[in-house]
C-alpha positions as CSV (number, residue, x, y, z in Angstrom):
1,X,111.2,6.9,62.4
2,X,108.7,6.9,59.8
3,X,107.9,7.6,55.9
4,X,106.5,5.4,53.6
5,X,108.1,2.2,55.1
6,X,106.9,0.4,58.1
7,X,107.5,2.6,61.5
8,X,111.0,1.5,63.5
9,X,110.9,1.4,67.4
10,X,113.1,3.8,68.7
11,X,114.8,5.5,72.1
12,X,113.8,9.5,72.0
13,X,113.9,12.6,73.6
14,X,110.4,14.2,73.8
15,X,108.7,11.9,71.6
16,X,110.8,12.4,68.2
17,X,114.0,11.5,66.2
18,X,116.0,13.7,66.4
19,X,114.7,15.1,70.0
20,X,113.5,19.1,69.6
21,X,116.0,21.3,68.3
22,X,116.6,23.5,71.8
23,X,117.4,27.2,70.2
24,X,118.8,29.8,72.5
25,X,120.4,33.6,71.8
26,X,124.2,33.4,72.6
27,X,124.9,34.5,75.9
28,X,122.1,33.1,77.1
29,X,121.5,30.3,79.9
30,X,120.1,26.4,79.7
31,X,118.2,25.3,82.3
32,X,116.8,21.7,81.5
33,X,115.2,19.3,83.9
34,X,115.9,15.8,82.8
35,X,113.9,12.7,83.1
36,X,115.1,9.3,82.2
37,X,112.0,7.4,81.5
38,X,114.5,4.9,79.7
39,X,115.0,0.6,81.3
40,X,118.8,1.8,81.4
41,X,120.4,4.2,83.4
42,X,121.4,8.0,80.8
43,X,122.8,11.2,80.8
44,X,122.9,14.0,78.7
45,X,126.2,15.0,77.0
46,X,126.1,18.4,75.5
47,X,128.6,18.0,72.3
48,X,131.3,20.9,71.5
49,X,129.9,23.3,74.3
50,X,132.3,25.0,76.7
51,X,130.9,24.4,79.9
52,X,131.3,23.6,84.0
53,X,132.4,19.9,84.0
54,X,129.6,19.1,86.3
55,X,127.3,19.8,83.6
56,X,128.9,17.5,80.7
57,X,127.2,14.3,81.0
58,X,130.1,11.6,81.7
59,X,128.4,9.0,84.3
60,X,131.3,8.8,87.0
61,X,133.3,11.4,85.4
62,X,131.5,14.8,85.7
63,X,128.0,12.9,87.6
64,X,126.4,9.9,88.8
65,X,124.2,8.1,85.7
66,X,120.6,8.8,85.6
67,X,119.0,6.0,86.9
68,X,115.7,4.8,85.3
69,X,112.8,7.0,87.0
70,X,115.4,9.7,87.9
71,X,116.3,13.6,86.9
72,X,118.9,15.7,86.5
73,X,118.7,19.2,86.4
74,X,121.6,21.0,83.6
75,X,121.5,24.5,83.9
76,X,124.9,26.2,82.6
77,X,125.6,29.5,80.7
78,X,126.0,29.4,76.6
79,X,129.2,31.5,75.9
80,X,129.5,30.3,72.1
81,X,127.1,30.6,69.2
82,X,127.0,27.9,66.8
83,X,125.9,24.7,65.9
84,X,126.0,21.7,68.7
85,X,123.9,18.6,69.5
86,X,123.5,16.5,72.7
87,X,123.0,12.6,73.3
88,X,124.1,10.0,76.1
89,X,127.2,9.1,77.3
90,X,126.2,5.9,78.8
91,X,126.4,3.0,76.7
92,X,126.6,5.5,73.5
93,X,127.1,3.0,70.8
94,X,123.6,1.6,71.8
95,X,121.8,4.5,73.1
96,X,122.6,6.8,70.1
97,X,121.9,4.1,67.5
98,X,118.4,3.6,69.0
99,X,117.9,7.4,68.2
100,X,118.8,9.4,71.0
101,X,120.3,12.4,69.9
102,X,119.0,16.2,69.3
103,X,120.1,19.9,67.8
104,X,121.2,22.7,70.0
105,X,121.9,25.9,68.3
106,X,123.1,29.0,69.7
107,X,121.8,31.5,67.6
108,X,124.5,34.7,66.7
109,X,123.4,38.2,67.9
110,X,123.8,39.7,64.3
111,X,123.6,36.1,62.0
112,X,124.2,36.4,58.3
113,X,121.0,37.2,56.1
114,X,119.6,33.9,54.5
115,X,116.1,32.8,53.8
116,X,115.8,29.8,55.4
117,X,117.9,28.9,58.6
118,X,117.8,24.8,58.1
119,X,118.8,22.3,60.5
120,X,119.7,18.7,59.1
121,X,120.8,15.8,61.2
122,X,122.0,13.1,59.1
123,X,122.2,9.7,60.6
124,X,122.2,6.0,59.2
125,X,120.6,2.8,60.8
126,X,121.4,-0.7,60.7
127,X,117.8,-2.3,60.5
128,X,116.7,-5.9,59.7
129,X,114.1,-6.4,57.1
130,X,111.0,-5.6,59.1
131,X,112.3,-2.0,59.8
132,X,113.4,-2.7,63.3
133,X,117.1,-1.7,64.5
134,X,119.2,-5.0,64.4
135,X,120.7,-6.4,67.4
136,X,122.9,-7.4,68.6
137,X,125.3,-3.9,69.5
138,X,128.6,-3.8,69.8
139,X,129.7,-7.0,67.5
140,X,133.7,-7.7,66.9
141,X,133.9,-6.6,63.8
142,X,132.5,-3.3,64.6
143,X,134.4,-2.6,67.6
144,X,137.4,-3.7,65.6
145,X,137.1,-2.2,62.0
146,X,135.2,0.8,61.2
147,X,132.5,0.6,63.0
148,X,128.4,-0.1,63.3
149,X,127.6,1.3,59.9
150,X,124.1,1.3,58.6
151,X,122.0,0.3,55.4
152,X,119.6,3.0,56.0
153,X,120.7,7.1,55.6
154,X,117.9,9.1,57.0
155,X,117.5,13.0,57.4
156,X,115.9,14.2,61.0
157,X,114.3,10.6,61.3
158,X,113.3,9.8,58.1
159,X,114.3,8.2,55.0
160,X,116.3,11.2,53.0
161,X,114.6,11.0,49.6
162,X,113.9,14.8,48.3
163,X,114.5,18.1,50.1
164,X,112.3,21.3,48.6
165,X,113.8,24.7,47.8
166,X,113.1,27.1,45.7
167,X,114.8,28.9,42.9
168,X,116.5,32.2,44.3
169,X,116.6,31.5,47.8
170,X,119.5,31.5,50.1
171,X,119.6,29.0,52.5
172,X,122.1,28.1,56.0
173,X,122.4,24.8,56.5
174,X,123.2,23.3,60.1
175,X,124.3,19.7,59.2
176,X,124.9,17.3,62.5
177,X,126.5,13.9,62.1
178,X,124.4,11.8,64.8
179,X,125.8,8.6,63.1
180,X,127.4,5.8,64.8
181,X,130.6,5.3,62.6
182,X,129.6,6.8,59.0
183,X,131.9,9.6,57.6
184,X,129.5,11.5,55.1
185,X,130.6,13.4,52.0
186,X,128.4,15.1,50.7
187,X,128.2,16.6,47.3
188,X,125.7,19.3,46.4
189,X,125.5,18.3,42.3
190,X,125.4,21.8,40.6
191,X,125.8,24.0,43.4
192,X,128.6,25.7,45.2
193,X,127.9,25.1,48.9
194,X,130.2,27.9,51.1
195,X,131.5,26.3,54.5
196,X,130.7,29.3,57.1
197,X,131.3,27.5,60.3
198,X,132.9,24.2,61.8
199,X,132.0,22.4,64.8
200,X,130.1,25.4,65.8
201,X,132.7,28.1,65.4
202,X,133.3,30.8,62.2
203,X,135.9,29.9,59.9
204,X,136.7,32.2,56.7
205,X,133.8,31.3,54.1
206,X,135.0,29.0,51.6
207,X,134.3,26.2,49.4
208,X,135.5,23.2,50.3
209,X,137.8,21.0,48.0
210,X,136.1,19.6,45.4
211,X,132.4,21.1,46.6
212,X,132.4,18.0,48.9
213,X,131.3,18.5,52.8
214,X,132.9,15.8,54.6
215,X,131.4,15.0,58.4
216,X,132.6,12.4,60.5
217,X,130.5,11.3,63.7
218,X,130.2,13.9,65.8
219,X,131.3,17.2,63.4
220,X,128.9,19.9,62.2
221,X,129.5,22.4,59.3
222,X,127.4,25.7,59.0
223,X,127.1,26.1,55.1
224,X,125.6,28.8,52.9
225,X,124.3,27.6,49.8
226,X,122.4,29.6,47.1
227,X,119.6,27.8,45.0
228,X,120.8,29.2,41.6
229,X,119.1,26.3,39.2
230,X,115.6,26.9,37.3
231,X,112.1,26.4,38.8
232,X,111.3,22.7,38.6
233,X,115.1,21.7,38.9
234,X,115.9,18.6,40.8
235,X,119.3,17.8,41.5
236,X,121.1,15.0,43.3
237,X,123.2,15.4,46.8
238,X,126.0,12.5,46.7
239,X,127.6,10.7,49.3
240,X,130.8,9.2,47.5
241,X,133.0,8.8,51.0
242,X,132.9,5.0,49.7
243,X,134.2,5.6,46.1
244,X,133.2,2.0,45.1
245,X,129.9,2.2,46.6
246,X,128.4,6.1,46.2
247,X,125.0,6.8,47.1
248,X,122.6,9.5,46.5
249,X,121.4,10.8,49.7
250,X,118.7,13.0,49.1
251,X,117.4,15.2,45.9
252,X,117.0,18.8,46.0
253,X,113.3,19.4,44.2
254,X,112.9,23.3,43.2
255,X,109.3,24.4,43.4
256,X,108.0,25.5,39.7
257,X,107.4,28.7,41.5
258,X,108.7,31.9,39.8
259,X,112.7,32.4,41.3
260,X,112.7,34.4,44.6
261,X,115.3,36.6,43.6
262,X,117.3,36.5,40.2
263,X,120.6,37.2,41.4
264,X,122.3,35.6,44.9
265,X,122.3,37.8,48.2
266,X,125.3,40.6,48.5
267,X,124.9,40.0,51.8
268,X,128.2,39.0,53.8
269,X,128.0,35.4,55.3
270,X,131.2,35.9,57.6
271,X,130.4,35.6,61.3
272,X,131.6,36.8,64.1
273,X,134.0,34.9,66.5
274,X,133.3,33.3,69.5
275,X,135.3,34.7,72.7
276,X,137.7,31.9,72.5
277,X,140.9,32.1,74.8
278,X,144.0,33.5,73.0
279,X,146.8,30.7,71.9
280,X,150.6,31.4,73.3
281,X,152.5,29.3,71.4
282,X,155.5,29.9,72.1
283,X,155.1,28.9,75.7
284,X,152.4,26.0,75.4
285,X,153.4,22.9,76.6
286,X,153.4,19.6,74.5
287,X,151.9,16.2,74.1
288,X,152.0,13.5,72.1
289,X,149.0,11.0,71.4
290,X,149.3,7.6,69.7
291,X,146.5,5.9,68.3
292,X,146.8,2.4,67.5
293,X,145.2,-1.1,67.4
294,X,142.3,-2.2,65.0
295,X,142.0,-4.8,62.7
296,X,145.2,-5.0,60.2
297,X,147.1,-3.2,63.0
298,X,150.2,-4.0,64.6
299,X,149.6,-3.4,68.3
300,X,151.0,-6.8,70.4
301,X,149.0,-5.4,73.7
302,X,148.3,-3.0,75.9
303,X,147.8,-1.8,79.6
304,X,144.3,-2.9,80.6
305,X,142.9,-2.2,84.1
306,X,146.4,-1.3,85.2
307,X,148.1,-4.7,83.7
308,X,149.8,-5.4,80.8
309,X,147.5,-7.6,78.3
310,X,148.2,-8.9,75.3
311,X,145.8,-8.5,72.1
312,X,144.4,-11.7,72.1
313,X,143.1,-11.6,75.2
314,X,141.9,-7.9,75.2
315,X,139.9,-8.7,71.9
316,X,138.6,-12.2,73.5
317,X,138.1,-11.5,77.3
318,X,137.6,-7.7,77.5
319,X,135.9,-6.6,74.1
320,X,138.9,-4.1,73.8
321,X,140.8,-3.5,70.2
322,X,142.0,0.0,71.0
323,X,144.8,2.0,72.9
324,X,145.6,6.0,73.0
325,X,149.4,5.5,74.4
326,X,149.4,2.4,74.7
327,X,146.0,2.4,77.1
328,X,142.8,0.5,76.3
329,X,140.5,2.4,78.6
330,X,138.2,-0.1,80.3
331,X,135.8,2.8,81.7
332,X,135.1,6.5,81.3
333,X,136.7,7.1,85.3
334,X,140.3,6.9,84.8
335,X,143.5,8.4,85.9
336,X,144.1,10.9,83.4
337,X,146.5,10.1,80.9
338,X,147.7,14.1,80.6
339,X,147.4,17.0,83.0
340,X,147.6,20.3,81.8
341,X,148.2,23.5,83.8
342,X,145.2,25.5,83.8
343,X,145.2,28.8,81.8
344,X,148.0,26.9,79.7
345,X,148.1,26.7,76.1
346,X,148.7,23.1,75.3
347,X,149.8,21.4,71.8
348,X,148.7,18.1,71.1
349,X,150.1,16.1,68.1
350,X,147.9,13.0,67.3
351,X,149.2,10.3,65.6
352,X,147.1,7.5,64.0
353,X,149.1,4.6,63.6
354,X,146.1,2.8,62.6
355,X,144.1,1.3,59.5
356,X,141.3,3.0,60.2
357,X,140.2,6.6,60.1
358,X,139.1,8.6,63.7
359,X,137.1,11.5,64.6
360,X,138.9,12.5,67.8
361,X,136.6,14.5,70.6
362,X,137.7,16.3,73.1
363,X,135.2,17.7,76.0
364,X,135.0,20.6,77.4
365,X,137.3,22.7,74.8
366,X,137.7,24.2,71.6
367,X,141.0,23.8,69.9
368,X,142.2,24.8,66.9
369,X,143.6,22.5,64.1
370,X,147.5,24.0,63.1
371,X,148.8,21.0,60.9
372,X,148.5,18.3,59.2
373,X,151.0,15.8,58.1
374,X,153.8,18.7,58.5
375,X,151.5,21.1,56.5
376,X,149.8,23.9,58.3
377,X,146.1,23.0,57.9
378,X,144.5,25.6,55.3
379,X,141.7,26.8,57.2
380,X,143.0,26.5,60.9
381,X,139.7,26.1,62.2
382,X,138.8,25.7,65.9
383,X,136.8,22.4,66.6
384,X,136.3,20.2,68.8
385,X,136.4,17.0,66.8
386,X,139.0,16.4,64.5
387,X,139.1,13.6,61.5
388,X,142.5,11.6,61.2
389,X,142.8,9.7,58.2
390,X,144.9,6.3,58.5
391,X,148.7,6.9,59.2
392,X,147.8,10.9,59.8
393,X,149.8,13.0,62.2
394,X,147.7,16.3,63.4
395,X,148.9,19.0,65.6
396,X,145.8,21.0,68.2
397,X,146.3,23.4,70.0
398,X,144.0,25.0,72.5
399,X,144.5,26.4,75.9
400,X,143.5,24.4,79.2
401,X,141.1,27.2,80.6
402,X,138.1,24.9,82.0
403,X,139.4,22.8,85.2
404,X,138.0,19.4,85.8
405,X,138.4,15.9,84.2
406,X,137.1,15.5,80.5
407,X,136.8,12.5,78.5
408,X,139.4,12.5,75.1
409,X,137.9,9.4,72.5
410,X,136.8,8.7,69.2
411,X,133.6,9.4,68.0
412,X,133.3,6.6,66.2
413,X,131.5,5.0,69.1
414,X,132.4,1.4,69.0
415,X,136.1,2.3,68.7
416,X,135.2,4.2,71.9
417,X,133.8,1.3,73.3
418,X,136.5,-1.0,72.2
419,X,139.3,1.0,74.6
420,X,140.0,4.6,72.6
421,X,139.5,7.1,75.3
422,X,141.2,8.6,77.7
423,X,140.8,11.6,80.4
424,X,142.6,14.7,80.5
425,X,142.5,16.6,83.6
426,X,142.9,20.5,83.7
427,X,144.6,21.4,87.2
């Protein structure tokens, strides 16, 4: 990571942050030989993809960790178009914070007409005064509160200061939140972004509430923006998720050239849906997942390694502060919290009984968000990560059609590290 500031020492895929943008056509086959030149074990998790269990990159659960100097071959078909990403699943809170992530773009056979198709990987970094990554990782305040928030925001690994545009052009932005914990809420001043996909899957094109794109860690959004201001204009993209501390994420800087066109393209922005299995809600199995713990929470204790453990001992002796259905995760190799019948629709009510937001991510499947706090979701998108606000109840549904043991966890990486994870099994 560079720019005009001192360079920051990072860990990379193929020498860059983010790692190389991998682009494939829908239906193609990914076949990559991965070599680990790090001093630590690692893996590659292909976030959001419906893929064979053995390719999911979860150490111990789906594959052995790739040891220093070791290799692993990832090979699988790509049935779904959309915006995805890849990152490690060993010591994720540290390895991702050091720069290990990259975009994976699966192109539609018939994409919408745009002038530019641009990927934004957004992130924040916790840096010292010398611009080096602050250590240690896994501080208890981060584990038990809202995760490792950074003090420097970046776009594609560099200081996010400006983004050049041209009057009259239509841009497809593929925005990926690779941060450990920061939830971004981006407001494009004087523009009207239209969301066409969430977590890779098409949605009815719509302007988000208040014009703000909200992305928690792990989430993605495909956004169409018509650059309809005059040449030479400069406008802000504001992050105001923390309303008491908004900041200018970057500036859209219009070239002084003549407009590319004088009126927006009339072409449709509706995407063709991916080949997801159809839900059968009338015959679905129903489950409940309760999130508990954290600072300002009421959790008195949880089951840890099969034993009832008081919250004080969980925090002091084990570095755990969260639980799912009363169980604090100790590794990524655990008895399944749920077993799903292969081919049957599943409905899961997720209840956030904590004072903090949680983006819950399910591996190997896409799910539909049906309800929030008893009201139908207005978009009902297919996603792989759902953000729950404090005290919120969200109902999701999916077809358990992908056999194997899968991780289901909070993508605020410090929350995952501190116990907010479980294994589900499709049999």
